[in-house]
N, C-alpha and C positions, 0 to 999 in steps of 0.2 A: 467287490464286483465279481460276478461269476466268470469262470474261464470260458464257458460257452457263450455268454453274452458278449464278453470282451472280444471274441473272435469275429463279431459282427462289424467291428469298426474297420471297415475297408479303408486301407491306406494308413495304418499305423506306421510311424516313422522308422521302419526297418526295411532294408533293401529286400525286395522280392515279396513283401507281405501283401501288396496289392494283388498280385497274381495268385498267391496262395489262398488268400481269403476269398477272392472272387470265385476261384474254382470250388472252394468249400461251400460257398453259398449258391453255386450254380450260375454264377454271373461271369464266367470267363468269356473271352471274345470268341465268337464263332470263327472269325477270320483272324488268325494270329498275325502279329506284326512281324514282318520279315526281319531276321537279325542283320546287323551291319555286316557287310562282306568282310571276310578275313583279308588280311593284308595290311600294307603300310601306305600311309598318305603323309606327304610333307608339303606344307604351305610356306613358301618363302616370300617375304614382302619387305617393302621399304621401311615399314614401321609396324610393330606389334604392340598393341595396347591391351594389356592383360586384365584391366579393371581391378588390379591390385596396385601396389606401389611400383611394380616393375614395368618398365617400358623398354623395348629393344628396337634400335634403328641402325642398321637393318636387323631383322629377326626372323625366327621360324617357329612353326608349330608342327610337332611330329605326332601323328595319330596312328594307333595300331588297334585293329579290331574294334573301331568305334570309340576308343578311349584315348585321351591325351597321355602320351608317355614322356614328352619333353617339350619345354618352351625355353627359348633362349636367344642370345645374340648371334648374328651371322647367318650362314646358310644351313647350319645344322648338319646332321650326319648324311652320308651317302649310303643309302640302303638299296641293295640290289632288288630290282623288281618293284620298288615303291612308285606310286603315282605321285609326281611332283608338280605342284602348281607354283610357278615363279612369276611374281608380280612386283617388280622392283619399284614401281610407282604407287603401289597399293598400300592401304592401311588395314591391318587386321584387328578385329575386335571379337569378343565373345558374341554368340548369338543373342539378339535382343529378346527381352521377356516383357510381356504385357500382362499385368495382373487383373485387368478389367476389360473383358471383351464379351460381346454377345454374338460373335460369329457363329453361324450354324443354328443358333436358336432364334435369332432375328437375321436371317441370311439375306443376301442379295440374289435375286431381285426382291425388294421389300414388298410383301403382300400379306393380307390378312391370313391367307391360307398357310403361310410360313411363320406366322407370329406365334412362336412357341416358347417365349421367354418368361411369361408371367402366368402362373397358375392362380389367377385372381378370382378364386372361388371362396376363399376364406382368408382371414388376416394372417394365419400361420399355416404354412404348408411345408413343414420341415422335411417331410418324407419324400418329396419329389427330388429327382436328380436331373441336373441340367443335361448330362450326357444322353439321357433318353430323348431329348429334344434336338440334339445336335444333328444337323444335316451335313454329312461330310462332303457333299457335292457343292457346298457353298463356294462360289468362285473367290470369295474373300480370303480363304485360307491361302491360296496361291499369291494373292496380292499382298497379304501380310508377309509371306516369306520373301517376296521380291523387295520388301522394305527392310529385310534383315531380321525379321522376327522368326525365332525357332521354337519358342515356348510361349504358351498363352493360357490364361485361366478364363474359361467360359463360365459365366455366372447366370443364374436366373435374373430376371429384372428386379426392380425395386418397388413393386406395388405392395408387397407384403411385409409385415413385421419380421417374419422368418420365411424366406422365399424358397428355401431348399438348398441342396448340395451343389456346389460348383464342381468343375472338373478341370484338371491341369492337363493340357494337350501338348504333344510334341508333333510338329507338323509332319505329315506323311502324305506325299502325293499318291493318288490312286486309292486311298482308303475307302472301303465300301461300308464300313460301320464305324461309329464313333469310338467304340471301346478300343479298337486297334490303335487309335491315336493317343490313348492315355500315356502319360509319362510314368513309366513303371517305377514304383516306389514313392510316388508323390503322395503326401498325406491328403485325406479328404478335407474339403473346406465347406463352409456353410455361408450362405448369403443372408444377411439381416439388414434391416433398414429402420431409420428413425426419421423424424421431421415431417416434411410436407407430404411426401408421396403416399404413405399408408393412410393418413387421415383424409387425403383427397380422394383416394380410390374407394375407401370404405365408409366415408362419412354419410353417404346416402344408402348404405347397405347394412345398417345396424351397428356401425362403428368399428374401429375407433374414429372419432372425429376431431380429436384434440391431441396435443402432445402428451398430456397426462393420461389420456386413453391409450396412446401408444405404449407407454411404459407399463400400464396395468396389463395390457395384453402380453408384453414380453415376460413380465414377472409370472403371470399365470401359466404361461407355457413352460417355464423352467420349474415352477412348483410341481406341475404335472409330471415332468421328467424325473424329478427327485422321487416322487411317489412310485413311478414306474420302476426306477432303479431299486427301490426298497422291496418291491414285489419279487424281483429276481434275486436279491440278496436273501430274502426269506426262503425262496425256493431252493437256493443252493444250500442253506443251512439244514434243510430237511432231506437232502440227498443222502443215501446210505454211505457211511464212512468206509465200509469194508473191514473195520476192526472187529475182532471177536467181542461178543457181548454175552456174559454169563455162560461162556463156554460154547455159544452157538454163533453162527454167522448171521449178520443182519440180512433181511430180505434184499435181494438184488434189484427189485422193481422200484424205480424212482417214482416220486409223485409227479403228477402232470404239470408241465411248465405253464407259466402264465401265457396268455395270448400275446402274440407279437403286436406291436404298434409301430409302424414305420416312422411316424413323426417323432415319437419318443425315443426311438433308437438313435436318430440323428442328434437329438438334444442331449441324451446321455453321453454320446460321443464327445460333444462339446464339454460337458462337465468332467469327463474323464481325461480331456486334453488330447484326444486322438483326432478331433475334427477342429480345424482352425477357423475361427470366426472372421469373416470379411464383412465389415459393416459400412453401409451407405449412410454417411452423415455429413452435412455441410457446416452447420453452426458449431461454434466452440461449446456452447452450453449443452447442445444435444450430445456431443461427444463425451462431455463430463457425465451426463446422465447415464450413458451407456457404460462408462467405466464404473459408475456406482452400481449398476446392474451386475456387471461382471464380478465386482467385489462381493455383492450380496450372495451370489450363487457359486463363487469360487472358480471361475474360469478366467482366461486371459484373452483379451482382444488381440488378434494378430495384426490386422491392418484396418484403419479407417479409410474409406474410399470417398473420393471427391474432396471432402475435408478442406474446403477453401478457407475456412477460418482457423485451420490448425496452427498457423503462426501465432495465434493469441495464447495457445496453451503448449507451445513447443517445449518448454521446460518439463512439463508433466509428461508429455509423450516420450521425451528422451529418457526420463527417469524410469518410466514403466516399460520401456522397450516396445512401444507400439509404433509400427510403421505407418506411413501416410502415403496412400496412392492417390495422386492428384494430377491436375493438368498444369500446363505452363501458363495459360492465360484465359481459360474459359471463365466467364462471369456474367451475372446480370440477367440470365434467362428466366429466373424466378427469384422471389424475394430472398430465400435463404442462400442464394448464390451471389448476393450483391456486395458483400463485404470482402471480396477476394482481392488479393494483391499479387502482382506478377513475381514478387520476391519471395513467395511462400516457400518454395523448395529450397532456395538458398538460405533463408532464415532457419528452416528446420535443420539443415545440414550444419550450419554454424553452431546450433544449439546442441548438436550431438544426436539428433533424432535421425531415423532412417527415412529419407525421402525417396519416393518412387514416382516416376512419371508413367501414368497409364493413359489409355486412349478413350475407352467407352464409345468407340466410334469405328465403323468399318473403313472410314477414310483416314482418321487420325492414326490408326495402327500401321498405316503404310509409311508414316514419316515420324516415328518416335524419335529418331536421331535428330531431326530438325527441331522438334519440340524441346528436346533436352538442350539444344543450342540456344533457343530463345530464353529458357529459364535461367541458363548460365549467364547470358548477357544481361538479363534483368537484375540478377544478383550483383554482378560486377558494377553495373551503373549505380547501384545503391551503396557501393563500397564494402560489400560483404566478401569475406575471404573464402571464395570457392574457386575451384579450378576444373580443368577438363576431365581429370580423373573422377572428381565428384559427379560431374554431369554424366559421364559414361556409366557410373555405378547406379545412377537413377534409373537406367534402363537395362541393367544387367545384374549386378551383384545384389542390390537392394531388393528388387522384385523377386529374385530367387529366394531370399530370406523370407519375404512376406508369404511365399507359397510353401515354405518348408522344404525347398529343393536345393538349397545352397551347397549341399555336399555333392551335388551332381552337375549343376550348371551354374552359369552366372559369371564365372571368371575362367581365364585360360591358365589352368594349373594341372600338373600331372594327376591322373586318376579320374579327372572329370570327363564328361561326355564330350565328344569331338564336335561341338557346335561352334562353327567358325564363320565369320562374315569378312569378306574382302571388299573394302570400299575403294572407290576411284580416287578418293582424296580424304581430307579431314572429315571424319564421320559426323561432326557437329555442324557441318556447312550445308546450306541449302543446295549447293552444287554437287554434293557427293551422292553417289548412288551405290547400292549393293551390287557389285559385279558378279560375285560368287558367294553362294551360301551352302554350307555343309551342315548336315544334321547327323550326328554319330559318324562323322567322317564320310558320309555319303552326299554327293552333290544333289541338291534339290533345285537350285537356281544357278544357271550359267548364262550370262547375258550374251556370250559369244556364240551360243547355239540357238537355233530357231526351233524350240521345242513346242509340242502341242500343249494346249491347256490341260490342267489337271482335271477339271470338272467336265463330266460328260454333258451336263446341262449347258455349259458354255460352248462346248464343241458343237452341240446341236444348234445353238443360236447363231454360231459364226458360219455355219455351212450355207453357202448361197443356194437358192432353189434352182 
């Protein structure tokens, strides 16, 4: 693969590469994200749930310049000048993470004019980017944060076989552009879909109209990507080497490069492993078909989304390290969603697979903690050995892995970003609410303060005439 083309894969899993590659490609944010303020923050609480094996009661989280420097039992250090939050009856968790959201691309208020999530003009539109549709004034971002969500993946819809790139966002009040909300260093993702949706949307538009048509379309797209990559490899082979040849220097003028193709750039990124596939699939047989597709073309599925029948192939998903982003109890709204069970997440966890609880809903994203509690209760009723740490990891550590950002967020550990939620009680209870939410150590939600809405649109709607 050429070094030049390799630089196109925005979001390679190296810290800072997103910013560097975006600037190289002319895609840097016009409005830079403000850095976390320097200084010390200490959160002391009755209980600290780290989403690892460690729990502290009481405990503390110490943040410096936006990063966690220490987590442990008791009150922690006394740091002169530090801002201290003392909540002896509170419970601290990492910030929650939603792997499947359409906030900003299908914002509230829901209207056709704002419906920018599906580029339903061709079965494969791999070259579009969800971030170019994200409306940062969507009031849903604040509502998600008020539910404890600090990181979310915004995806294109599921009309297409390949719907385009997703974007991993870090909530930021007052952002005027979507790029400023990008989680720096997050790998690129791509949304793909199988099953009912593509054949329903395109059945009367020239196809695909069947599941076998879906797979043909997917295979053709990746065959074209392989051919595109080969053109760039051939171009690189023809570049001057700079080595002496018969006593003379080779000409310094390179041959003209192939024409860029935005769709193929995304798919080559998948083939190269820089872009993580997030695949909408409900049925077990559809998931197996997509795994066969991945085997044929040499890439790895990062997460199946919705995946209500994943419990049927949980051994395969565990062995292949494919995560499952699903609901606690959604089912029956179309035929491929009928064979769901409430024990899905618990069964996946017991089999050693990575279960993730997602929302796919502007309402559900406000109560991911409650949904995790429901899934935990269902597993326990069935006698499955799962506990509160498993349930917390469904909405923190596991989704962080699915998005390739587990080195930065998802657990409370030194070196990670200071994304912290203080709950009024047991975070898996329907009675708990997020009282305090910090992102990079900066308070974005404080229930004790009467703060104005984040969205200018919402401010305008709330002002009385």
